[in-house]
MARVEX-857538 format. One record per residue (C-alpha): residue in three letters; residue number from 1; x, y, z. Coordinates in nm, 2 decimals, always signed. Example, Ala and Ser with C-alpha at 12.3 -4.5 7.8 and 13.67 -1.06 7.14 Angstrom:
REM MARVEX-857538
code|pos|x|y|z
ALA|1|+1.23|-0.45|+0.78
SER|2|+1.37|-0.11|+0.71
END
This chain:
REM MARVEX-857538
code|pos|x|y|z
MET|1|+9.06|-3.47|+15.64
LYS|2|+8.94|-3.80|+15.85
TYR|3|+9.08|-3.84|+16.28
SER|4|+9.07|-4.14|+16.45
ILE|5|+9.16|-4.16|+16.84
ALA|6|+9.49|-4.39|+16.92
PRO|7|+9.53|-4.38|+17.34
LEU|8|+9.86|-4.33|+17.49
PRO|9|+10.00|-4.67|+17.56
ARG|10|+10.11|-4.77|+17.90
TRP|11|+10.37|-4.53|+18.04
LYS|12|+10.61|-4.84|+18.12
ASP|13|+10.63|-4.90|+17.76
LEU|14|+10.71|-4.59|+17.67
ASP|15|+11.11|-4.40|+17.54
GLY|16|+11.22|-4.22|+17.88
GLY|17|+11.42|-3.96|+17.67
GLU|18|+11.05|-3.91|+17.42
PRO|19|+10.96|-3.56|+17.52
ILE|20|+10.59|-3.43|+17.66
ARG|21|+10.53|-3.11|+17.46
VAL|22|+10.16|-2.95|+17.53
ALA|23|+9.96|-2.83|+17.23
ARG|24|+9.88|-2.54|+17.17
HIS|25|+9.53|-2.52|+17.27
TYR|26|+9.21|-2.22|+17.34
ARG|27|+9.08|-2.22|+17.68
ILE|28|+8.70|-2.12|+17.75
PRO|29|+8.63|-2.06|+18.12
VAL|30|+8.30|-2.26|+18.25
ALA|31|+8.09|-2.25|+18.57
ASP|32|+8.25|-2.42|+18.84
ASP|33|+8.61|-2.26|+18.84
GLU|34|+8.66|-2.50|+18.51
LEU|35|+8.74|-2.48|+18.18
LEU|36|+8.71|-2.61|+17.85
LEU|37|+9.05|-2.71|+17.60
LEU|38|+9.01|-2.74|+17.24
PRO|39|+9.33|-2.80|+17.08
HIS|40|+9.44|-2.63|+16.72
GLY|41|+9.42|-2.75|+16.44
ARG|42|+9.25|-3.11|+16.56
PRO|43|+8.90|-3.20|+16.66
GLY|44|+8.89|-3.31|+17.00
TRP|45|+8.82|-3.13|+17.42
LEU|46|+8.89|-3.18|+17.76
ARG|47|+8.69|-3.03|+18.06
LEU|48|+8.93|-2.98|+18.34
PRO|49|+8.94|-2.77|+18.68
ALA|50|+9.10|-2.45|+18.63
ALA|51|+9.31|-2.55|+18.95
LEU|52|+9.51|-2.82|+18.74
TYR|53|+9.57|-2.61|+18.46
PRO|54|+9.90|-2.47|+18.58
MET|55|+10.02|-2.81|+18.57
LEU|56|+10.06|-2.81|+18.21
ASP|57|+10.35|-2.53|+18.21
ALA|58|+10.50|-2.75|+18.44
LEU|59|+10.47|-3.04|+18.18
ASP|60|+10.51|-2.85|+17.89
GLY|61|+10.92|-2.97|+17.75
THR|62|+10.99|-3.26|+18.07
SER|63|+11.07|-3.60|+17.95
VAL|64|+10.83|-3.93|+17.99
ALA|65|+11.14|-4.04|+18.23
ASP|66|+11.14|-3.74|+18.45
PHE|67|+10.73|-3.73|+18.49
THR|68|+10.70|-4.08|+18.59
ALA|69|+10.96|-3.96|+18.83
TRP|70|+10.78|-3.71|+18.98
PRO|71|+10.58|-3.75|+19.31
GLY|72|+10.29|-3.67|+19.21
PHE|73|+10.26|-3.90|+18.88
PRO|74|+10.05|-4.13|+19.06
ASP|75|+9.78|-3.86|+19.09
ALA|76|+9.86|-3.68|+18.74
ALA|77|+9.87|-3.97|+18.51
GLY|78|+9.52|-4.01|+18.44
THR|79|+9.46|-3.65|+18.36
VAL|80|+9.78|-3.66|+18.13
ARG|81|+9.64|-3.99|+17.99
ALA|82|+9.29|-3.73|+17.87
LEU|83|+9.47|-3.44|+17.76
TYR|84|+9.69|-3.68|+17.52
ASP|85|+9.34|-3.89|+17.43
ALA|86|+9.17|-3.51|+17.36
GLY|87|+9.44|-3.42|+17.15
LEU|88|+9.62|-3.13|+17.44
VAL|89|+9.97|-3.27|+17.47
PHE|90|+10.17|-3.46|+17.22
VAL|91|+10.42|-3.74|+17.31
GLY|92|+10.71|-3.79|+17.13
GLY|93|+10.56|-3.59|+16.87
ARG|94|+10.25|-3.80|+16.87
THR|95|+9.89|-3.70|+17.03
GLY|96|+9.57|-3.94|+17.06
VAL|97|+9.37|-3.72|+16.75
ARG|98|+9.54|-3.86|+16.47
ALA|99|+9.48|-3.79|+16.11
VAL|100|+9.38|-4.10|+15.94
PRO|101|+9.55|-4.11|+15.59
ALA|102|+9.31|-4.10|+15.27
PRO|103|+9.25|-4.46|+15.17
ARG|104|+9.38|-4.57|+14.83
GLY|105|+9.16|-4.77|+14.53
ASP|106|+9.28|-5.12|+14.45
GLY|107|+9.34|-4.99|+14.09
ASP|108|+9.62|-4.75|+13.96
GLY|109|+9.37|-4.46|+13.90
ASP|110|+9.28|-4.53|+13.55
GLY|111|+8.90|-4.57|+13.68
SER|112|+8.89|-4.94|+13.59
ARG|113|+8.86|-5.06|+13.96
GLY|114|+8.68|-4.77|+14.06
GLY|115|+8.87|-4.52|+14.30
GLY|116|+8.90|-4.14|+14.30
SER|117|+9.14|-3.84|+14.27
GLY|118|+9.52|-4.00|+14.32
GLY|119|+9.34|-4.35|+14.35
ALA|120|+9.11|-4.31|+14.66
GLU|121|+8.85|-4.48|+14.73
PRO|122|+8.47|-4.43|+14.55
PRO|123|+8.23|-4.19|+14.68
THR|124|+8.01|-4.30|+14.95
ALA|125|+7.73|-4.16|+14.87
LEU|126|+7.57|-4.13|+14.54
LEU|127|+7.24|-3.84|+14.52
LEU|128|+7.05|-3.88|+14.16
LYS|129|+6.82|-3.64|+14.06
LEU|130|+6.59|-3.81|+13.82
THR|131|+6.42|-3.56|+13.68
GLY|132|+6.37|-3.17|+13.70
ALA|133|+6.01|-3.20|+13.69
CYS|134|+5.82|-3.14|+13.96
ASP|135|+5.40|-3.14|+14.00
ILE|136|+5.40|-2.85|+14.32
ALA|137|+5.56|-2.48|+14.20
CYS|138|+5.70|-2.41|+14.57
ASP|139|+5.81|-2.00|+14.50
TYR|140|+6.13|-2.08|+14.66
CYS|141|+6.24|-2.38|+14.46
TYR|142|+6.63|-2.36|+14.51
ASP|143|+6.60|-2.60|+14.23
PHE|144|+6.38|-2.48|+13.94
ASP|145|+6.54|-2.39|+13.66
SER|146|+6.37|-2.39|+13.29
GLY|147|+6.65|-2.54|+13.13
ARG|148|+6.66|-2.82|+13.37
TRP|149|+6.27|-2.89|+13.42
PRO|150|+6.25|-3.12|+13.09
GLY|151|+6.55|-3.33|+13.22
ARG|152|+6.51|-3.70|+13.24
MET|153|+6.84|-3.91|+13.39
THR|154|+6.93|-4.15|+13.19
SER|155|+6.96|-4.49|+13.40
GLU|156|+7.23|-4.60|+13.19
VAL|157|+7.47|-4.36|+13.32
ALA|158|+7.34|-4.43|+13.67
ARG|159|+7.43|-4.76|+13.66
ARG|160|+7.76|-4.66|+13.57
LEU|161|+7.82|-4.45|+13.87
ILE|162|+7.65|-4.69|+14.12
THR|163|+7.90|-4.97|+13.96
GLU|164|+8.19|-4.77|+14.04
CYS|165|+8.07|-4.65|+14.37
LEU|166|+8.04|-4.99|+14.52
VAL|167|+8.34|-5.17|+14.72
PRO|168|+8.39|-5.45|+14.86
GLY|169|+8.31|-5.44|+15.27
ARG|170|+8.12|-5.09|+15.28
ARG|171|+7.81|-4.93|+15.24
LEU|172|+7.65|-4.70|+14.95
THR|173|+7.43|-4.43|+15.04
LEU|174|+7.17|-4.39|+14.75
MET|175|+6.99|-4.09|+14.74
PHE|176|+6.69|-4.03|+14.53
HIS|177|+6.61|-3.67|+14.48
GLY|178|+6.43|-3.42|+14.21
GLY|179|+6.25|-3.23|+14.10
GLU|180|+6.03|-3.45|+14.24
PRO|181|+6.16|-3.83|+14.20
MET|182|+5.84|-4.01|+14.28
LEU|183|+5.73|-3.88|+13.93
ARG|184|+6.00|-4.13|+13.83
PHE|185|+5.90|-4.43|+14.06
GLY|186|+5.94|-4.72|+13.81
GLN|187|+6.28|-4.59|+13.73
ILE|188|+6.34|-4.56|+14.10
ARG|189|+6.21|-4.96|+14.18
GLU|190|+6.45|-5.03|+13.88
LEU|191|+6.75|-4.89|+14.03
VAL|192|+6.72|-5.00|+14.33
GLU|193|+6.67|-5.37|+14.19
PHE|194|+7.02|-5.32|+14.00
ALA|195|+7.19|-5.20|+14.31
GLU|196|+7.10|-5.43|+14.53
LEU|197|+7.20|-5.71|+14.27
ARG|198|+7.56|-5.51|+14.21
ALA|199|+7.62|-5.50|+14.60
THR|200|+7.53|-5.89|+14.67
GLU|201|+7.80|-5.96|+14.36
VAL|202|+8.08|-5.74|+14.50
GLY|203|+8.02|-5.80|+14.85
ALA|204|+7.90|-5.44|+14.94
SER|205|+7.58|-5.30|+15.05
VAL|206|+7.35|-5.04|+15.02
HIS|207|+7.14|-4.78|+15.19
PHE|208|+6.86|-4.61|+14.99
THR|209|+6.69|-4.27|+15.09
VAL|210|+6.47|-4.06|+14.89
GLN|211|+6.33|-3.67|+14.92
THR|212|+5.98|-3.59|+14.83
ASN|213|+5.69|-3.38|+14.87
GLY|214|+5.48|-3.68|+14.97
ARG|215|+5.20|-3.64|+14.72
HIS|216|+5.27|-4.00|+14.58
PHE|217|+5.26|-4.27|+14.87
THR|218|+5.02|-4.57|+14.79
GLU|219|+4.98|-4.89|+14.93
ASP|220|+5.23|-5.04|+14.68
VAL|221|+5.47|-4.74|+14.75
VAL|222|+5.49|-4.79|+15.10
ALA|223|+5.56|-5.15|+15.10
PHE|224|+5.84|-5.07|+14.86
LEU|225|+6.01|-4.84|+15.04
ARG|226|+5.93|-5.05|+15.38
ARG|227|+6.09|-5.35|+15.24
TYR|228|+6.43|-5.17|+15.09
ALA|229|+6.45|-5.01|+15.41
PHE|230|+6.46|-4.66|+15.32
THR|231|+6.52|-4.35|+15.51
VAL|232|+6.24|-4.12|+15.37
GLY|233|+6.17|-3.73|+15.39
VAL|234|+5.90|-3.55|+15.30
SER|235|+5.87|-3.19|+15.27
LEU|236|+5.63|-3.03|+15.48
ASP|237|+5.61|-2.65|+15.63
GLY|238|+5.39|-2.68|+15.92
PRO|239|+5.02|-2.61|+15.92
GLN|240|+4.79|-2.58|+15.62
ASP|241|+4.82|-2.17|+15.66
ILE|242|+5.21|-2.15|+15.70
ASN|243|+5.28|-2.46|+15.39
ASP|244|+5.04|-2.35|+15.18
ARG|245|+5.14|-2.00|+15.14
HIS|246|+5.50|-2.13|+14.96
ARG|247|+5.45|-2.47|+14.89
VAL|248|+5.15|-2.48|+14.63
ASP|249|+5.04|-2.64|+14.30
HIS|250|+5.09|-2.51|+13.94
ARG|251|+4.74|-2.34|+13.96
GLY|252|+4.83|-2.18|+14.30
ARG|253|+4.63|-2.40|+14.53
GLY|254|+4.79|-2.52|+14.86
THR|255|+4.95|-2.84|+14.88
PHE|256|+4.86|-2.93|+15.26
ALA|257|+4.55|-3.16|+15.23
ARG|258|+4.68|-3.40|+14.98
ILE|259|+4.99|-3.46|+15.25
ALA|260|+4.76|-3.45|+15.59
GLU|261|+4.59|-3.76|+15.39
ASN|262|+4.83|-3.93|+15.37
PHE|263|+4.86|-3.97|+15.79
ASP|264|+4.47|-4.10|+15.79
ARG|265|+4.63|-4.36|+15.50
PHE|266|+4.94|-4.41|+15.66
PRO|267|+4.96|-4.33|+16.00
GLU|268|+5.29|-4.56|+16.17
PHE|269|+5.50|-4.50|+15.79
MET|270|+5.40|-4.09|+15.84
ARG|271|+5.49|-4.07|+16.20
ASP|272|+5.73|-4.31|+16.29
GLU|273|+5.90|-4.39|+15.92
VAL|274|+5.91|-4.03|+15.79
GLY|275|+6.19|-3.75|+15.92
TYR|276|+6.03|-3.42|+15.80
ILE|277|+6.21|-3.09|+15.61
SER|278|+6.09|-2.75|+15.62
VAL|279|+6.19|-2.47|+15.41
VAL|280|+6.21|-2.16|+15.62
GLY|281|+6.11|-1.83|+15.41
THR|282|+6.24|-1.46|+15.49
ASP|283|+5.93|-1.36|+15.56
THR|284|+5.85|-1.63|+15.86
THR|285|+5.85|-1.48|+16.19
PRO|286|+5.94|-1.62|+16.56
ASP|287|+5.57|-1.69|+16.63
GLU|288|+5.51|-1.85|+16.30
LEU|289|+5.82|-2.08|+16.38
ASP|290|+5.71|-2.18|+16.70
ARG|291|+5.36|-2.30|+16.55
VAL|292|+5.59|-2.51|+16.29
TRP|293|+5.73|-2.70|+16.57
GLU|294|+5.43|-2.73|+16.81
PHE|295|+5.25|-2.84|+16.48
PHE|296|+5.50|-3.14|+16.42
ARG|297|+5.49|-3.25|+16.80
SER|298|+5.13|-3.26|+16.76
MET|299|+5.10|-3.49|+16.49
GLY|300|+5.37|-3.72|+16.65
VAL|301|+5.65|-3.71|+16.45
HIS|302|+6.05|-3.83|+16.55
SER|303|+6.25|-3.62|+16.37
TRP|304|+6.19|-3.23|+16.19
LYS|305|+6.47|-3.02|+16.00
MET|306|+6.45|-2.65|+15.96
LEU|307|+6.58|-2.51|+15.61
PRO|308|+6.70|-2.16|+15.52
ALA|309|+6.52|-2.08|+15.16
ASP|310|+6.81|-2.04|+14.99
ALA|311|+6.85|-1.71|+14.71
GLU|312|+6.86|-1.94|+14.43
GLY|313|+6.60|-2.05|+14.12
ARG|314|+6.26|-1.91|+14.23
ALA|315|+6.39|-1.72|+14.52
ASP|316|+6.66|-1.57|+14.36
ASP|317|+6.56|-1.24|+14.44
LYS|318|+6.48|-1.27|+14.83
PRO|319|+6.82|-1.28|+14.98
GLU|320|+6.86|-1.34|+15.38
THR|321|+6.81|-1.04|+15.57
GLN|322|+6.97|-1.01|+15.91
ARG|323|+6.60|-1.03|+16.04
PHE|324|+6.58|-1.34|+15.91
ARG|325|+6.85|-1.47|+16.08
GLN|326|+6.83|-1.39|+16.39
THR|327|+6.49|-1.53|+16.38
PHE|328|+6.60|-1.88|+16.25
ALA|329|+6.91|-1.85|+16.57
ALA|330|+6.71|-1.75|+16.80
PHE|331|+6.45|-2.09|+16.75
LEU|332|+6.76|-2.31|+16.78
ASP|333|+6.89|-2.14|+17.10
ARG|334|+6.53|-2.14|+17.25
ARG|335|+6.52|-2.55|+17.14
LEU|336|+6.82|-2.55|+17.30
THR|337|+6.70|-2.43|+17.58
GLU|338|+6.39|-2.65|+17.63
ILE|339|+6.67|-2.95|+17.59
LEU|340|+6.89|-2.84|+17.86
ASP|341|+6.54|-2.80|+18.09
GLY|342|+6.49|-3.16|+18.05
ASP|343|+6.21|-3.16|+17.77
LEU|344|+6.41|-3.44|+17.55
GLU|345|+6.06|-3.55|+17.34
PRO|346|+6.03|-3.60|+16.99
PRO|347|+6.04|-3.43|+16.72
TYR|348|+6.44|-3.47|+16.76
LEU|349|+6.58|-3.11|+16.56
THR|350|+6.77|-3.24|+16.33
ASN|351|+6.95|-2.89|+16.33
LEU|352|+7.08|-2.96|+16.70
VAL|353|+7.15|-3.36|+16.64
GLN|354|+7.40|-3.21|+16.40
LEU|355|+7.55|-2.94|+16.59
ILE|356|+7.56|-3.18|+16.91
GLU|357|+7.73|-3.50|+16.75
PRO|358|+8.09|-3.30|+16.61
PHE|359|+8.15|-3.32|+17.00
LEU|360|+8.05|-3.64|+17.09
THR|361|+8.31|-3.79|+16.78
VAL|362|+8.61|-3.76|+16.61
GLU|363|+8.43|-3.93|+16.29
ARG|364|+8.21|-3.71|+16.10
PRO|365|+7.87|-3.93|+15.94
ASN|366|+7.74|-3.59|+15.85
MET|367|+7.91|-3.45|+15.51
CYS|368|+7.81|-3.12|+15.59
MET|369|+7.98|-3.10|+15.92
LYS|370|+8.37|-3.22|+15.80
MET|371|+8.70|-3.05|+15.61
PRO|372|+8.62|-3.07|+15.35
CYS|373|+8.23|-3.11|+15.35
GLY|374|+8.18|-3.44|+15.17
ALA|375|+8.10|-3.23|+14.79
SER|376|+8.27|-3.43|+14.55
ASN|377|+8.46|-3.65|+14.83
ASP|378|+8.20|-3.88|+15.02
LEU|379|+7.95|-3.78|+14.75
LEU|380|+7.85|-3.68|+14.38
VAL|381|+7.59|-3.60|+14.20
LEU|382|+7.40|-3.73|+13.87
ASP|383|+7.15|-3.47|+13.82
ALA|384|+6.84|-3.49|+13.56
VAL|385|+7.05|-3.35|+13.25
GLY|386|+7.34|-3.60|+13.28
SER|387|+7.60|-3.40|+13.44
VAL|388|+7.81|-3.50|+13.74
ARG|389|+7.78|-3.22|+14.05
ALA|390|+7.98|-3.22|+14.36
CYS|391|+7.67|-3.15|+14.59
ASP|392|+7.28|-3.11|+14.52
CYS|393|+7.31|-2.78|+14.77
SER|394|+7.37|-2.51|+14.47
TYR|395|+7.35|-2.51|+14.09
HIS|396|+7.64|-2.24|+14.09
PRO|397|+7.84|-2.33|+13.81
ALA|398|+8.12|-2.34|+14.06
PHE|399|+7.95|-2.73|+14.16
GLN|400|+7.97|-2.87|+13.80
LEU|401|+8.19|-3.13|+13.79
LEU|402|+8.15|-3.24|+13.45
PRO|403|+7.93|-3.10|+13.19
ARG|404|+7.65|-3.39|+13.00
ALA|405|+7.90|-3.43|+12.69
ALA|406|+8.19|-3.54|+12.94
VAL|407|+7.97|-3.87|+13.06
SER|408|+7.68|-3.93|+12.82
PRO|409|+7.80|-4.11|+12.49
PRO|410|+7.81|-3.95|+12.22
PRO|411|+7.54|-4.01|+11.94
GLY|412|+7.55|-4.35|+11.80
ARG|413|+7.70|-4.49|+12.11
THR|414|+7.61|-4.67|+12.36
VAL|415|+7.93|-4.65|+12.64
LEU|416|+8.24|-4.40|+12.65
PRO|417|+8.51|-4.54|+12.59
ILE|418|+8.72|-4.71|+12.86
ALA|419|+9.05|-4.48|+12.78
ASP|420|+8.77|-4.22|+12.92
GLY|421|+8.83|-4.36|+13.23
SER|422|+8.59|-4.40|+13.57
LEU|423|+8.35|-4.09|+13.58
THR|424|+8.44|-4.06|+13.98
VAL|425|+8.79|-4.03|+13.89
ARG|426|+8.73|-3.70|+13.62
SER|427|+8.48|-3.57|+13.81
ARG|428|+8.78|-3.54|+14.12
ASN|429|+9.00|-3.48|+13.87
THR|430|+8.84|-3.14|+13.78
PRO|431|+8.92|-2.80|+13.82
ALA|432|+8.57|-2.74|+14.03
ALA|433|+8.68|-3.03|+14.25
ALA|434|+9.00|-2.88|+14.33
ALA|435|+8.89|-2.56|+14.42
LEU|436|+8.64|-2.72|+14.71
ARG|437|+8.93|-2.89|+14.81
ASP|438|+9.14|-2.59|+14.82
ARG|439|+8.88|-2.43|+15.07
GLU|440|+9.01|-2.67|+15.35
GLN|441|+9.28|-2.52|+15.33
TRP|442|+9.22|-2.12|+15.32
LEU|443|+8.99|-2.25|+15.64
LEU|444|+9.32|-2.41|+15.79
ASN|445|+9.54|-2.13|+15.69
ASP|446|+9.44|-1.77|+15.55
ALA|447|+9.05|-1.74|+15.69
PRO|448|+8.96|-1.59|+15.98
CYS|449|+8.84|-1.93|+16.07
SER|450|+9.20|-2.06|+16.16
SER|451|+9.22|-1.93|+16.46
CYS|452|+8.88|-2.02|+16.59
PRO|453|+8.85|-2.26|+16.87
TRP|454|+8.55|-2.42|+16.72
LEU|455|+8.70|-2.50|+16.32
HIS|456|+8.71|-2.88|+16.34
GLN|457|+8.36|-2.88|+16.52
CYS|458|+8.22|-2.63|+16.31
ALA|459|+8.42|-2.75|+15.92
GLY|460|+8.38|-2.39|+15.86
THR|461|+8.01|-2.33|+15.71
CYS|462|+7.87|-2.49|+15.38
PRO|463|+8.05|-2.36|+15.11
ALA|464|+7.71|-2.34|+14.90
ARG|465|+7.57|-2.11|+15.14
ALA|466|+7.89|-1.93|+15.13
LEU|467|+7.89|-1.88|+14.79
ILE|468|+7.51|-1.81|+14.73
ASN|469|+7.51|-1.55|+15.00
ASN|470|+7.85|-1.37|+14.95
GLY|471|+7.98|-1.44|+14.59
SER|472|+8.27|-1.64|+14.68
LEU|473|+8.38|-2.02|+14.76
TYR|474|+8.65|-1.85|+15.02
SER|475|+8.40|-1.70|+15.25
VAL|476|+8.16|-1.82|+15.54
ASP|477|+7.78|-1.78|+15.55
GLU|478|+7.73|-1.56|+15.82
LEU|479|+7.39|-1.79|+15.93
GLU|480|+7.61|-2.10|+15.99
CYS|481|+7.83|-1.87|+16.16
THR|482|+7.72|-1.67|+16.39
THR|483|+7.41|-2.00|+16.51
ARG|484|+7.71|-2.20|+16.60
LEU|485|+7.91|-1.94|+16.76
ALA|486|+7.61|-1.89|+16.98
LEU|487|+7.55|-2.30|+17.03
PHE|488|+7.86|-2.48|+17.08
PRO|489|+7.98|-2.32|+17.43
ARG|490|+7.66|-2.40|+17.54
ILE|491|+7.66|-2.77|+17.40
LEU|492|+8.01|-2.82|+17.51
GLU|493|+7.99|-2.72|+17.85
ASP|494|+7.64|-2.97|+17.90
VAL|495|+7.80|-3.25|+17.68
SER|496|+8.13|-3.19|+17.88
ARG|497|+7.92|-3.28|+18.21
PRO|498|+7.82|-3.64|+18.33
GLY|499|+7.44|-3.68|+18.33
SER|500|+7.42|-3.43|+17.97
ALA|501|+7.11|-3.37|+17.86
LEU|502|+7.22|-3.34|+17.53
ARG|503|+7.41|-3.65|+17.53
ALA|504|+7.06|-3.84|+17.59
TYR|505|+6.86|-3.62|+17.33
TYR|506|+7.14|-3.70|+17.10
GLU|507|+7.13|-4.12|+17.18
ARG|508|+6.69|-4.07|+17.18
ALA|509|+6.77|-3.95|+16.83
LYS|510|+6.99|-4.23|+16.70
SER|511|+6.79|-4.47|+16.87
GLN|512|+6.52|-4.39|+16.68
ALA|513|+6.71|-4.39|+16.39
ALA|514|+6.80|-4.76|+16.44
ALA|515|+6.45|-4.86|+16.54
GLY|516|+6.31|-4.75|+16.20
ALA|517|+6.31|-4.39|+16.23
PRO|518|+6.50|-4.17|+15.98
ASP|519|+6.87|-4.16|+16.00
LEU|520|+6.98|-3.83|+16.04
ALA|521|+7.35|-3.85|+15.92
THR|522|+7.22|-4.04|+15.58
ALA|523|+6.96|-3.80|+15.53
PRO|524|+7.06|-3.58|+15.17
PRO|525|+7.21|-3.24|+15.22
ARG|526|+6.85|-3.07|+15.10
END
């Protein structure tokens, strides 16, 4: 569900007979005798002096005419307007935080001009897994599968999906992934040039991202990535002894030294134009996480993200433990405390930036922090063996939308017949896509989350992680849930204050992205 803000009209322009109703909401006491109010069923919040809260009881059920005639109206009008704009008050059945109807495509849903399920617009992000192969062999790799290892994505199907996803006046984020995508750099170059040409023809734009192990940067590669303004992510787990414990080549040798060389060869690129992802294994200790943080700070990089190792692929026999979850959450809590105490210097921790963002806008640039999540909606994945998937975060069958046989032409033919329809339409009309959409209704109506004040900021946790760790889409991920329950009250208590440290931290992170550092909103899910 997408939302927008529609401010309250001028009081004199409203129908005096319209009723004023206070929305169902949650109250969270904070310091200084104030309350944080969050509406049920929609994003939004307001910080209110506790002394003003009784006014809501008096306001509920009155009319616009009675309220504007009340002697206290001049003093209360601004507060009621703020309550309306935050989704906490309805006037005439309307409130300021409103659901935005899903956009409709130009076609009739047959795929002749793009479009998604029921005619909705195509995805805004397309992830291309160019190959199943990789030249290193991380022992926690969620993506590894011997059957996918030889897979090589065909450019014909990729070009078709790119064409379907380009919409006049809109930006498509095109993500290159693997395996190791830079093993197919020639194909990256080909598809980038194709996407740029097609986007120009239809009046669209394209933003490119790549997630790589960082072993394939050359002068030509770096120049190409800069020319097309790529968001570049490099996987690196920290200092050499920590990185080389899990990130090894196929002979069991560490991979750190090769990456370190790039900091000498391309110092500005590696520090200013690359974001880093570290996978946190279940054997990681609190001291090691602190060392990883200090390592990236000492390297002078701008952004860093932690990813918990998922029990899939090579790590399918290493489930998360309670100790690991506590280690992961406690690190984020310590880092949040440091920011609140005034440490706003990089690297900007993407995990925290993405938790701050839902309190600063009702829009959800990060597809993983919205309901329903981006899987099969904002995002489609074409994998290395030719199937279309809802997301790259899991290879569970629940995320496969179309198998290869339904995507690639049969033998002896070069294209699928037009009667088969668009790949985006058919992908979204599958039972797997419907199940992902249904999860939103489960969260809103049946899950314990339905009565949680933070649901519209949290979005019910990642469905892939919920499925991996619990065996069901209709569940929540414990690590994400407990971390957000612990951090969200502290985040909102700060961002609701003038001079918020977290607002300043978020704005610095975004300004770095605008200046050329990785855009945190357009990074791939993994």
